[in-house]
Each structure stands twice: as C-alpha cells, then as structure tokens.
N, CA, C and O atoms as a GROMACS GRO file, in nm:
protein
  524
    1MET      N    1  -1.836  -0.952   0.011
    1MET     CA    2  -1.715  -1.027  -0.018
    1MET      C    3  -1.596  -0.960   0.051
    1MET      O    4  -1.579  -0.839   0.041
    2GLN      N    5  -1.515  -1.038   0.119
    2GLN     CA    6  -1.400  -0.986   0.193
    2GLN      C    7  -1.294  -0.935   0.097
    2GLN      O    8  -1.258  -1.002   0.001
    3LYS      N    9  -1.244  -0.815   0.124
    3LYS     CA   10  -1.140  -0.753   0.040
    3LYS      C   11  -1.002  -0.794   0.090
    3LYS      O   12  -0.978  -0.802   0.211
    4ASN      N   13  -0.912  -0.820  -0.004
    4ASN     CA   14  -0.774  -0.857   0.027
    4ASN      C   15  -0.684  -0.734   0.020
    4ASN      O   16  -0.684  -0.661  -0.078
    5ILE      N   17  -0.607  -0.715   0.126
    5ILE     CA   18  -0.512  -0.604   0.131
    5ILE      C   19  -0.372  -0.663   0.148
    5ILE      O   20  -0.346  -0.741   0.240
    6LEU      N   21  -0.283  -0.625   0.056
    6LEU     CA   22  -0.143  -0.668   0.065
    6LEU      C   23  -0.065  -0.558   0.136
    6LEU      O   24  -0.053  -0.447   0.086
    7VAL      N   25  -0.012  -0.590   0.254
    7VAL     CA   26   0.071  -0.498   0.331
    7VAL      C   27   0.216  -0.530   0.300
    7VAL      O   28   0.264  -0.641   0.326
    8VAL      N   29   0.287  -0.432   0.242
    8VAL     CA   30   0.426  -0.450   0.205
    8VAL      C   31   0.509  -0.361   0.297
    8VAL      O   32   0.511  -0.239   0.283
    9GLU      N   33   0.577  -0.425   0.391
    9GLU     CA   34   0.647  -0.353   0.498
    9GLU      C   35   0.752  -0.446   0.557
    9GLU      O   36   0.723  -0.562   0.586
   10ASP      N   37   0.874  -0.395   0.575
   10ASP     CA   38   0.980  -0.480   0.630
   10ASP      C   39   0.980  -0.485   0.782
   10ASP      O   40   1.049  -0.570   0.839
   11ASP      N   41   0.906  -0.400   0.849
   11ASP     CA   42   0.898  -0.401   0.995
   11ASP      C   43   0.781  -0.491   1.037
   11ASP      O   44   0.664  -0.456   1.021
   12GLU      N   45   0.816  -0.608   1.092
   12GLU     CA   46   0.713  -0.705   1.128
   12GLU      C   47   0.614  -0.652   1.231
   12GLU      O   48   0.497  -0.692   1.231
   13ARG      N   49   0.659  -0.563   1.318
   13ARG     CA   50   0.566  -0.505   1.418
   13ARG      C   51   0.457  -0.423   1.351
   13ARG      O   52   0.341  -0.428   1.392
   14ILE      N   53   0.494  -0.348   1.248
   14ILE     CA   54   0.396  -0.268   1.176
   14ILE      C   55   0.300  -0.358   1.099
   14ILE      O   56   0.180  -0.333   1.096
   15VAL      N   57   0.353  -0.463   1.037
   15VAL     CA   58   0.268  -0.558   0.965
   15VAL      C   59   0.168  -0.619   1.061
   15VAL      O   60   0.049  -0.628   1.030
   16LYS      N   61   0.215  -0.662   1.177
   16LYS     CA   62   0.126  -0.725   1.275
   16LYS      C   63   0.019  -0.627   1.323
   16LYS      O   64  -0.099  -0.662   1.331
   17ALA      N   65   0.059  -0.505   1.355
   17ALA     CA   66  -0.038  -0.405   1.404
   17ALA      C   67  -0.143  -0.374   1.297
   17ALA      O   68  -0.262  -0.368   1.326
   18LEU      N   69  -0.098  -0.355   1.174
   18LEU     CA   70  -0.193  -0.329   1.065
   18LEU      C   71  -0.283  -0.450   1.041
   18LEU      O   72  -0.404  -0.434   1.021
   19SER      N   73  -0.225  -0.568   1.044
   19SER     CA   74  -0.303  -0.691   1.021
   19SER      C   75  -0.413  -0.707   1.125
   19SER      O   76  -0.528  -0.735   1.090
   20VAL      N   77  -0.379  -0.691   1.250
   20VAL     CA   78  -0.477  -0.707   1.358
   20VAL      C   79  -0.592  -0.608   1.340
   20VAL      O   80  -0.709  -0.645   1.348
   21ARG      N   81  -0.558  -0.483   1.314
   21ARG     CA   82  -0.662  -0.380   1.304
   21ARG      C   83  -0.744  -0.393   1.176
   21ARG      O   84  -0.866  -0.372   1.178
   22LEU      N   85  -0.680  -0.428   1.065
   22LEU     CA   86  -0.755  -0.445   0.940
   22LEU      C   87  -0.841  -0.571   0.943
   22LEU      O   88  -0.953  -0.571   0.894
   23ASN      N   89  -0.788  -0.679   1.001
   23ASN     CA   90  -0.868  -0.800   1.018
   23ASN      C   91  -0.992  -0.773   1.101
   23ASN      O   92  -1.100  -0.823   1.071
   24ALA      N   93  -0.977  -0.693   1.206
   24ALA     CA   94  -1.090  -0.658   1.293
   24ALA      C   95  -1.198  -0.581   1.218
   24ALA      O   96  -1.314  -0.583   1.258
   25LYS      N   97  -1.159  -0.514   1.111
   25LYS     CA   98  -1.254  -0.438   1.029
   25LYS      C   99  -1.308  -0.520   0.913
   25LYS      O  100  -1.382  -0.469   0.829
   26GLY      N  101  -1.271  -0.649   0.908
   26GLY     CA  102  -1.327  -0.738   0.808
   26GLY      C  103  -1.244  -0.757   0.682
   26GLY      O  104  -1.291  -0.818   0.586
   27TYR      N  105  -1.123  -0.706   0.680
   27TYR     CA  106  -1.036  -0.723   0.564
   27TYR      C  107  -0.947  -0.846   0.583
   27TYR      O  108  -0.914  -0.883   0.696
   28HIS      N  109  -0.909  -0.908   0.472
   28HIS     CA  110  -0.813  -1.019   0.475
   28HIS      C  111  -0.678  -0.960   0.440
   28HIS      O  112  -0.663  -0.894   0.337
   29VAL      N  113  -0.579  -0.982   0.525
   29VAL     CA  114  -0.448  -0.921   0.507
   29VAL      C  115  -0.345  -1.025   0.464
   29VAL      O  116  -0.332  -1.132   0.524
   30LEU      N  117  -0.273  -0.990   0.358
   30LEU     CA  118  -0.158  -1.066   0.311
   30LEU      C  119  -0.037  -0.980   0.342
   30LEU      O  120  -0.047  -0.857   0.341
   31ALA      N  121   0.077  -1.041   0.368
   31ALA     CA  122   0.196  -0.964   0.401
   31ALA      C  123   0.313  -1.000   0.311
   31ALA      O  124   0.330  -1.115   0.270
   32ALA      N  125   0.392  -0.898   0.281
   32ALA     CA  126   0.518  -0.916   0.209
   32ALA      C  127   0.620  -0.829   0.280
   32ALA      O  128   0.592  -0.715   0.316
   33TYR      N  129   0.741  -0.883   0.299
   33TYR     CA  130   0.842  -0.814   0.378
   33TYR      C  131   0.956  -0.755   0.294
   33TYR      O  132   1.047  -0.692   0.349
   34ASP      N  133   0.951  -0.776   0.164
   34ASP     CA  134   1.051  -0.716   0.075
   34ASP      C  135   0.990  -0.698  -0.064
   34ASP      O  136   0.879  -0.744  -0.090
   35ALA      N  137   1.062  -0.631  -0.151
   35ALA     CA  138   1.012  -0.597  -0.283
   35ALA      C  139   0.984  -0.720  -0.368
   35ALA      O  140   0.884  -0.726  -0.439
   36ILE      N  141   1.073  -0.818  -0.362
   36ILE     CA  142   1.057  -0.938  -0.445
   36ILE      C  143   0.931  -1.013  -0.405
   36ILE      O  144   0.853  -1.054  -0.491
   37MET      N  145   0.912  -1.032  -0.276
   37MET     CA  146   0.794  -1.102  -0.225
   37MET      C  147   0.667  -1.024  -0.261
   37MET      O  148   0.565  -1.084  -0.294
   38ALA      N  149   0.674  -0.892  -0.253
   38ALA     CA  150   0.557  -0.808  -0.283
   38ALA      C  151   0.511  -0.825  -0.427
   38ALA      O  152   0.393  -0.844  -0.453
   39ILE      N  153   0.604  -0.818  -0.520
   39ILE     CA  154   0.570  -0.831  -0.662
   39ILE      C  155   0.518  -0.972  -0.691
   39ILE      O  156   0.421  -0.989  -0.764
   40GLN      N  157   0.584  -1.071  -0.633
   40GLN     CA  158   0.541  -1.210  -0.652
   40GLN      C  159   0.398  -1.231  -0.603
   40GLN      O  160   0.315  -1.286  -0.675
   41LYS      N  161   0.369  -1.186  -0.481
   41LYS     CA  162   0.234  -1.204  -0.426
   41LYS      C  163   0.130  -1.127  -0.505
   41LYS      O  164   0.021  -1.178  -0.529
   42ALA      N  165   0.163  -1.005  -0.546
   42ALA     CA  166   0.068  -0.924  -0.622
   42ALA      C  167   0.036  -0.988  -0.757
   42ALA      O  168  -0.078  -0.982  -0.802
   43MET      N  169   0.136  -1.049  -0.820
   43MET     CA  170   0.114  -1.112  -0.951
   43MET      C  171   0.038  -1.245  -0.938
   43MET      O  172  -0.044  -1.279  -1.022
   44GLU      N  173   0.068  -1.320  -0.832
   44GLU     CA  174   0.003  -1.451  -0.812
   44GLU      C  175  -0.144  -1.437  -0.776
   44GLU      O  176  -0.229  -1.508  -0.828
   45GLN      N  177  -0.172  -1.346  -0.685
   45GLN     CA  178  -0.308  -1.325  -0.637
   45GLN      C  179  -0.329  -1.175  -0.617
   45GLN      O  180  -0.313  -1.124  -0.506
   46PRO      N  181  -0.364  -1.104  -0.725
   46PRO     CA  182  -0.376  -0.959  -0.714
   46PRO      C  183  -0.471  -0.916  -0.601
   46PRO      O  184  -0.588  -0.956  -0.599
   47PRO      N  185  -0.420  -0.836  -0.508
   47PRO     CA  186  -0.504  -0.791  -0.397
   47PRO      C  187  -0.599  -0.680  -0.443
   47PRO      O  188  -0.587  -0.627  -0.554
   48ASP      N  189  -0.693  -0.646  -0.358
   48ASP     CA  190  -0.785  -0.537  -0.387
   48ASP      C  191  -0.721  -0.401  -0.359
   48ASP      O  192  -0.765  -0.299  -0.412
   49LEU      N  193  -0.616  -0.401  -0.276
   49LEU     CA  194  -0.547  -0.278  -0.239
   49LEU      C  195  -0.410  -0.313  -0.183
   49LEU      O  196  -0.392  -0.421  -0.126
   50MET      N  197  -0.314  -0.223  -0.198
   50MET     CA  198  -0.181  -0.242  -0.139
   50MET      C  199  -0.149  -0.126  -0.046
   50MET      O  200  -0.173  -0.010  -0.078
   51LEU      N  201  -0.095  -0.159   0.071
   51LEU     CA  202  -0.033  -0.062   0.161
   51LEU      C  203   0.116  -0.085   0.144
   51LEU      O  204   0.165  -0.195   0.171
   52LEU      N  205   0.188   0.016   0.101
   52LEU     CA  206   0.323  -0.004   0.053
   52LEU      C  207   0.423   0.091   0.118
   52LEU      O  208   0.409   0.213   0.108
   53ASP      N  209   0.522   0.034   0.184
   53ASP     CA  210   0.632   0.111   0.241
   53ASP      C  211   0.726   0.150   0.127
   53ASP      O  212   0.726   0.086   0.022
   54ILE      N  213   0.804   0.255   0.146
   54ILE     CA  214   0.896   0.296   0.040
   54ILE      C  215   1.033   0.233   0.057
   54ILE      O  216   1.089   0.182  -0.040
   55THR      N  217   1.089   0.236   0.178
   55THR     CA  218   1.224   0.186   0.199
   55THR      C  219   1.220   0.047   0.258
   55THR      O  220   1.167   0.026   0.368
   56MET      N  221   1.277  -0.052   0.184
   56MET     CA  222   1.280  -0.190   0.232
   56MET      C  223   1.386  -0.268   0.158
   56MET      O  224   1.438  -0.222   0.056
   57PRO      N  225   1.418  -0.388   0.207
   57PRO     CA  226   1.517  -0.471   0.139
   57PRO      C  227   1.469  -0.517   0.001
   57PRO      O  228   1.349  -0.534  -0.022
   58GLY      N  229   1.562  -0.535  -0.089
   58GLY     CA  230   1.531  -0.592  -0.220
   58GLY      C  231   1.470  -0.495  -0.319
   58GLY      O  232   1.423  -0.537  -0.425
   59GLY      N  233   1.470  -0.366  -0.288
   59GLY     CA  234   1.409  -0.266  -0.376
   59GLY      C  235   1.326  -0.171  -0.294
   59GLY      O  236   1.315  -0.186  -0.173
   60ASN      N  237   1.269  -0.073  -0.360
   60ASN     CA  238   1.187   0.020  -0.282
   60ASN      C  239   1.043   0.022  -0.333
   60ASN      O  240   1.012  -0.031  -0.440
   61GLY      N  241   0.957   0.083  -0.254
   61GLY     CA  242   0.815   0.087  -0.286
   61GLY      C  243   0.784   0.157  -0.417
   61GLY      O  244   0.688   0.121  -0.485
   62LEU      N  245   0.865   0.255  -0.452
   62LEU     CA  246   0.842   0.325  -0.579
   62LEU      C  247   0.864   0.230  -0.697
   62LEU      O  248   0.789   0.232  -0.795
   63THR      N  249   0.967   0.146  -0.687
   63THR     CA  250   0.994   0.047  -0.790
   63THR      C  251   0.882  -0.055  -0.797
   63THR      O  252   0.840  -0.096  -0.906
   64ILE      N  253   0.833  -0.097  -0.681
   64ILE     CA  254   0.722  -0.192  -0.676
   64ILE      C  255   0.600  -0.131  -0.743
   64ILE      O  256   0.535  -0.196  -0.826
   65ALA      N  257   0.568  -0.008  -0.708
   65ALA     CA  258   0.451   0.059  -0.766
   65ALA      C  259   0.463   0.068  -0.917
   65ALA      O  260   0.366   0.046  -0.990
   66GLU      N  261   0.582   0.100  -0.964
   66GLU     CA  262   0.605   0.110  -1.108
   66GLU      C  263   0.578  -0.025  -1.176
   66GLU      O  264   0.513  -0.031  -1.281
   67ARG      N  265   0.627  -0.132  -1.116
   67ARG     CA  266   0.604  -0.266  -1.172
   67ARG      C  267   0.456  -0.305  -1.168
   67ARG      O  268   0.403  -0.360  -1.264
   68ILE      N  269   0.390  -0.275  -1.056
   68ILE     CA  270   0.249  -0.309  -1.040
   68ILE      C  271   0.164  -0.233  -1.142
   68ILE      O  272   0.076  -0.290  -1.206
   69LYS      N  273   0.191  -0.105  -1.157
   69LYS     CA  274   0.111  -0.021  -1.246
   69LYS      C  275   0.141  -0.047  -1.393
   69LYS      O  276   0.061  -0.009  -1.479
   70SER      N  277   0.254  -0.110  -1.425
   70SER     CA  278   0.288  -0.135  -1.565
   70SER      C  279   0.235  -0.270  -1.616
   70SER      O  280   0.246  -0.299  -1.735
   71SER      N  281   0.178  -0.350  -1.530
   71SER     CA  282   0.124  -0.480  -1.570
   71SER      C  283  -0.028  -0.471  -1.582
   71SER      O  284  -0.095  -0.418  -1.493
   72THR      N  285  -0.082  -0.521  -1.692
   72THR     CA  286  -0.228  -0.519  -1.709
   72THR      C  287  -0.298  -0.604  -1.603
   72THR      O  288  -0.414  -0.581  -1.571
   73LYS      N  289  -0.228  -0.701  -1.549
   73LYS     CA  290  -0.286  -0.789  -1.446
   73LYS      C  291  -0.305  -0.717  -1.313
   73LYS      O  292  -0.395  -0.751  -1.236
   74THR      N  293  -0.220  -0.617  -1.286
   74THR     CA  294  -0.222  -0.552  -1.153
   74THR      C  295  -0.240  -0.400  -1.157
   74THR      O  296  -0.246  -0.337  -1.052
   75ALA      N  297  -0.248  -0.342  -1.274
   75ALA     CA  298  -0.253  -0.196  -1.286
   75ALA      C  299  -0.372  -0.134  -1.213
   75ALA      O  300  -0.367  -0.017  -1.172
   76HIS      N  301  -0.478  -0.209  -1.196
   76HIS     CA  302  -0.600  -0.159  -1.132
   76HIS      C  303  -0.590  -0.147  -0.979
   76HIS      O  304  -0.676  -0.086  -0.916
   77ILE      N  305  -0.487  -0.204  -0.919
   77ILE     CA  306  -0.477  -0.210  -0.773
   77ILE      C  307  -0.446  -0.072  -0.716
   77ILE      O  308  -0.345  -0.011  -0.752
   78PRO      N  309  -0.533  -0.020  -0.627
   78PRO     CA  310  -0.501   0.107  -0.562
   78PRO      C  311  -0.384   0.087  -0.465
   78PRO      O  312  -0.376  -0.013  -0.394
   79ILE      N  313  -0.294   0.184  -0.463
   79ILE     CA  314  -0.177   0.179  -0.376
   79ILE      C  315  -0.179   0.297  -0.282
   79ILE      O  316  -0.195   0.412  -0.323
   80ILE      N  317  -0.161   0.268  -0.154
   80ILE     CA  318  -0.146   0.371  -0.050
   80ILE      C  319  -0.006   0.353   0.006
   80ILE      O  320   0.030   0.247   0.057
   81PHE      N  321   0.074   0.459  -0.004
   81PHE     CA  322   0.210   0.454   0.049
   81PHE      C  323   0.211   0.489   0.196
   81PHE      O  324   0.139   0.578   0.242
   82LEU      N  325   0.296   0.417   0.272
   82LEU     CA  326   0.323   0.443   0.413
   82LEU      C  327   0.475   0.454   0.424
   82LEU      O  328   0.546   0.360   0.387
   83THR      N  329   0.526   0.564   0.474
   83THR     CA  330   0.671   0.578   0.481
   83THR      C  331   0.714   0.660   0.602
   83THR      O  332   0.643   0.749   0.648
   84ALA      N  333   0.832   0.628   0.651
   84ALA     CA  334   0.894   0.706   0.758
   84ALA      C  335   0.980   0.818   0.700
   84ALA      O  336   1.022   0.908   0.772
   85SER      N  337   1.005   0.812   0.571
   85SER     CA  338   1.091   0.911   0.506
   85SER      C  339   1.024   1.048   0.504
   85SER      O  340   0.904   1.059   0.481
   86LYS      N  341   1.103   1.150   0.527
   86LYS     CA  342   1.053   1.288   0.526
   86LYS      C  343   1.094   1.361   0.398
   86LYS      O  344   1.082   1.483   0.390
   87GLU      N  345   1.144   1.286   0.298
   87GLU     CA  346   1.187   1.346   0.173
   87GLU      C  347   1.066   1.404   0.099
   87GLU      O  348   0.974   1.330   0.066
   88PRO      N  349   1.064   1.536   0.073
   88PRO     CA  350   0.946   1.598   0.012
   88PRO      C  351   0.916   1.551  -0.130
   88PRO      O  352   0.800   1.553  -0.171
   89HIS      N  353   1.015   1.510  -0.204
   89HIS     CA  354   0.991   1.468  -0.343
   89HIS      C  355   0.922   1.331  -0.353
   89HIS      O  356   0.866   1.299  -0.458
   90LEU      N  357   0.927   1.251  -0.246
   90LEU     CA  358   0.868   1.117  -0.251
   90LEU      C  359   0.717   1.120  -0.270
   90LEU      O  360   0.661   1.036  -0.340
   91HIS      N  361   0.651   1.217  -0.208
   91HIS     CA  362   0.505   1.228  -0.220
   91HIS      C  363   0.467   1.247  -0.367
   91HIS      O  364   0.378   1.179  -0.418
   92LYS      N  365   0.534   1.339  -0.434
   92LYS     CA  366   0.505   1.364  -0.575
   92LYS      C  367   0.537   1.241  -0.659
   92LYS      O  368   0.458   1.204  -0.747
   93GLN      N  369   0.650   1.177  -0.634
   93GLN     CA  370   0.686   1.057  -0.710
   93GLN      C  371   0.580   0.948  -0.692
   93GLN      O  372   0.541   0.882  -0.788
   94ALA      N  373   0.535   0.930  -0.570
   94ALA     CA  374   0.435   0.827  -0.542
   94ALA      C  375   0.306   0.855  -0.617
   94ALA      O  376   0.249   0.766  -0.679
   95LEU      N  377   0.260   0.978  -0.613
   95LEU     CA  378   0.137   1.014  -0.683
   95LEU      C  379   0.155   1.004  -0.834
   95LEU      O  380   0.063   0.963  -0.904
   96ASP      N  381   0.272   1.041  -0.884
   96ASP     CA  382   0.300   1.029  -1.028
   96ASP      C  383   0.295   0.883  -1.073
   96ASP      O  384   0.264   0.854  -1.189
   97LEU      N  385   0.326   0.792  -0.983
   97LEU     CA  386   0.324   0.648  -1.015
   97LEU      C  387   0.184   0.588  -1.001
   97LEU      O  388   0.164   0.468  -1.025
   98GLY      N  389   0.088   0.670  -0.964
   98GLY     CA  390  -0.049   0.622  -0.955
   98GLY      C  391  -0.099   0.589  -0.816
   98GLY      O  392  -0.206   0.531  -0.802
   99ALA      N  393  -0.024   0.626  -0.712
   99ALA     CA  394  -0.072   0.602  -0.576
   99ALA      C  395  -0.197   0.686  -0.550
   99ALA      O  396  -0.209   0.798  -0.601
  100VAL      N  397  -0.289   0.632  -0.472
  100VAL     CA  398  -0.410   0.707  -0.438
  100VAL      C  399  -0.391   0.792  -0.313
  100VAL      O  400  -0.466   0.887  -0.291
  101ALA      N  401  -0.292   0.756  -0.231
  101ALA     CA  402  -0.268   0.832  -0.108
  101ALA      C  403  -0.128   0.805  -0.057
  101ALA      O  404  -0.061   0.711  -0.100
  102PHE      N  405  -0.083   0.892   0.035
  102PHE     CA  406   0.054   0.889   0.087
  102PHE      C  407   0.048   0.928   0.234
  102PHE      O  408   0.000   1.037   0.267
  103PHE      N  409   0.094   0.841   0.320
  103PHE     CA  410   0.096   0.867   0.465
  103PHE      C  411   0.239   0.862   0.516
  103PHE      O  412   0.315   0.772   0.481
  104GLU      N  413   0.274   0.958   0.600
  104GLU     CA  414   0.403   0.954   0.669
  104GLU      C  415   0.382   0.891   0.805
  104GLU      O  416   0.285   0.920   0.874
  105LYS      N  417   0.476   0.804   0.844
  105LYS     CA  418   0.473   0.741   0.976
  105LYS      C  419   0.526   0.841   1.078
  105LYS      O  420   0.618   0.916   1.048
  106PRO      N  421   0.471   0.843   1.195
  106PRO     CA  422   0.354   0.770   1.239
  106PRO      C  423   0.227   0.830   1.177
  106PRO      O  424   0.221   0.950   1.152
  107PHE      N  425   0.129   0.748   1.154
  107PHE     CA  426   0.004   0.793   1.092
  107PHE      C  427  -0.112   0.759   1.185
  107PHE      O  428  -0.100   0.675   1.274
  108ASP      N  429  -0.222   0.825   1.162
  108ASP     CA  430  -0.344   0.800   1.238
  108ASP      C  431  -0.417   0.683   1.173
  108ASP      O  432  -0.454   0.690   1.056
  109PHE      N  433  -0.438   0.574   1.248
  109PHE     CA  434  -0.499   0.455   1.189
  109PHE      C  435  -0.640   0.482   1.138
  109PHE      O  436  -0.678   0.431   1.033
  110GLU      N  437  -0.717   0.560   1.211
  110GLU     CA  438  -0.855   0.587   1.167
  110GLU      C  439  -0.856   0.663   1.035
  110GLU      O  440  -0.942   0.639   0.950
  111GLU      N  441  -0.762   0.754   1.017
  111GLU     CA  442  -0.752   0.826   0.889
  111GLU      C  443  -0.708   0.729   0.778
  111GLU      O  444  -0.760   0.736   0.666
  112LEU      N  445  -0.614   0.641   0.810
  112LEU     CA  446  -0.572   0.541   0.713
  112LEU      C  447  -0.689   0.450   0.676
  112LEU      O  448  -0.710   0.420   0.558
  113LEU      N  449  -0.765   0.406   0.776
  113LEU     CA  450  -0.879   0.318   0.752
  113LEU      C  451  -0.983   0.387   0.662
  113LEU      O  452  -1.037   0.324   0.571
  114ALA      N  453  -1.010   0.513   0.688
  114ALA     CA  454  -1.105   0.587   0.604
  114ALA      C  455  -1.055   0.595   0.460
  114ALA      O  456  -1.133   0.586   0.366
  115THR      N  457  -0.924   0.611   0.444
  115THR     CA  458  -0.864   0.617   0.311
  115THR      C  459  -0.869   0.481   0.243
  115THR      O  460  -0.894   0.472   0.123
  116VAL      N  461  -0.846   0.374   0.318
  116VAL     CA  462  -0.857   0.238   0.264
  116VAL      C  463  -0.999   0.216   0.213
  116VAL      O  464  -1.018   0.168   0.101
  117ARG      N  465  -1.099   0.250   0.294
  117ARG     CA  466  -1.239   0.233   0.253
  117ARG      C  467  -1.268   0.311   0.125
  117ARG      O  468  -1.328   0.258   0.031
  118ALA      N  469  -1.225   0.438   0.122
  118ALA     CA  470  -1.249   0.523   0.005
  118ALA      C  471  -1.180   0.468  -0.119
  118ALA      O  472  -1.237   0.469  -0.228
  119ALA      N  473  -1.057   0.420  -0.104
  119ALA     CA  474  -0.982   0.366  -0.217
  119ALA      C  475  -1.046   0.238  -0.270
  119ALA      O  476  -1.044   0.213  -0.391
  120LEU      N  477  -1.102   0.157  -0.182
  120LEU     CA  478  -1.168   0.035  -0.227
  120LEU      C  479  -1.301   0.066  -0.297
  120LEU      O  480  -1.341  -0.005  -0.389
  121GLU      N  481  -1.367   0.171  -0.254
  121GLU     CA  482  -1.494   0.210  -0.317
  121GLU      C  483  -1.470   0.282  -0.449
  121GLU      O  484  -1.548   0.266  -0.543
  122HIS      N  485  -1.363   0.361  -0.457
  122HIS     CA  486  -1.331   0.441  -0.576
  122HIS      C  487  -1.184   0.422  -0.610
  122HIS      O  488  -1.104   0.513  -0.587
  123PRO      N  489  -1.146   0.306  -0.665
  123PRO     CA  490  -1.005   0.272  -0.683
  123PRO      C  491  -0.927   0.362  -0.779
  123PRO      O  492  -0.804   0.363  -0.775
  124ASN      N  493  -0.994   0.435  -0.865
  124ASN     CA  494  -0.923   0.518  -0.962
  124ASN      C  495  -0.918   0.665  -0.924
  124ASN      O  496  -0.879   0.749  -1.004
  125VAL      N  497  -0.957   0.696  -0.801
  125VAL     CA  498  -0.959   0.834  -0.755
  125VAL      C  499  -0.835   0.862  -0.672
  125VAL      O  500  -0.802   0.787  -0.580
  126ASN      N  501  -0.766   0.971  -0.705
  126ASN     CA  502  -0.650   1.014  -0.626
  126ASN      C  503  -0.704   1.084  -0.503
  126ASN      O  504  -0.768   1.189  -0.513
  127LEU      N  505  -0.679   1.027  -0.387
  127LEU     CA  506  -0.732   1.082  -0.263
  127LEU      C  507  -0.638   1.187  -0.203
  127LEU      O  508  -0.677   1.261  -0.114
  128SER      N  509  -0.516   1.192  -0.252
  128SER     CA  510  -0.415   1.292  -0.213
  128SER      C  511  -0.408   1.315  -0.063
  128SER      O  512  -0.399   1.429  -0.018
  129VAL      N  513  -0.413   1.211   0.013
  129VAL     CA  514  -0.403   1.222   0.158
  129VAL      C  515  -0.257   1.222   0.198
  129VAL      O  516  -0.180   1.139   0.149
  130THR      N  517  -0.220   1.311   0.284
  130THR     CA  518  -0.087   1.305   0.343
  130THR      C  519  -0.104   1.315   0.492
  130THR      O  520  -0.166   1.409   0.543
  131GLY      N  521  -0.050   1.221   0.561
  131GLY     CA  522  -0.067   1.219   0.706
  131GLY      C  523   0.064   1.223   0.775
  131GLY      O  524   0.069   1.222   0.898
   0.00000   0.00000   0.00000
C-alpha cells in the first residue's frame, strides 16, 4: 500500500524536489505551503508521515507539531523536521514535541530517505537524526 507523506514547506522548489524524489521511491506526496494548510490537510486526511519545515507563513513547524501531536486523530503521525535555521535549541524543542528526526538544510536526500523508511516502519521510535 502506498504511503502518504505530507511535505510542509513554504519554498515551492524544495516541495517540488522532494515530491519528485519521493514519488520516484513509491510514496504519494501531499504538499502544504503554510501552517494553516498543513493542519487542515493533516486533519482531513492524516498522512503516514510529515516532513515539516520550522519557519513559514501562518505559524511555525513547532506549533504545527504541537497541534498534530495533541489530537488523537493525528498524534500517531511521525514528524521529521527540515529547517534552514541553525538555532541549537530548535532540535531539542522538536524532539520534545515528538519529532522522530531533525535535519538541517541542506540535507543529504539519501539519509533523509533512509530516515523516512525507518520512521514509517517504526513510527514511535525517536531516530534522533541530525543532518
């Protein structure tokens, strides 16, 4: 069964690049470009996994993660953060909110893909990846 991945990112180029590569690996990609759209899509059709940017219009990824993890409908969704921010406290905040992994941009796609696979196989395991 094809897994659905919700990519939450305000940079359309990154969404397109991730979509092309994840689709090629057999995943179905949904996209959200801001916090409001992300929460709406996650609640309407909970994905199997979220790739979540931290800084974006309409709120930030940490707020989205908090909302996703506080709902019984979406709390099970593994979240992998992708961010350009170099703030050291963000990694801890993300993991405290239940993220399974945290990648700094630019990231290695093959490492991200391996983490996506692992998170889908073991959604409740903290993979503590930082790239």
